[in-house]
C-alpha positions, 0 to 999 in steps of 0.5 A: 884550575890546578888541583891536587887530586890525591885529597879530592874526591871529584868526578874528574878523577873517578873511574865511574865518570865516563871519560876513558880518555881523561879529557877533563884532567891533564898532569902539570908540574909538581907531583900529584897536581892536575889541571881540571876542566871544571866545566866538563859534564859527562855521564856518571856510570854509578848514578846514571846521570850527567855530572860536572867534573868538580862534583864531590861524590861519596862513591868516588874511586880514583882512576889516577 
């Protein structure tokens, strides 16, 4: 799914989501647009539970 991550606070773009290689997001054409794999589920370091890539979180801190 193609998204503008500047406005969204989702796990796939959060530094607390344990994805150091950014395997769930890939840049696409257009400034600020990314392809997001919404089916990816990885550990949230802040909450200490597995979270889906598209989950919206109040603890979000951008890594992109």
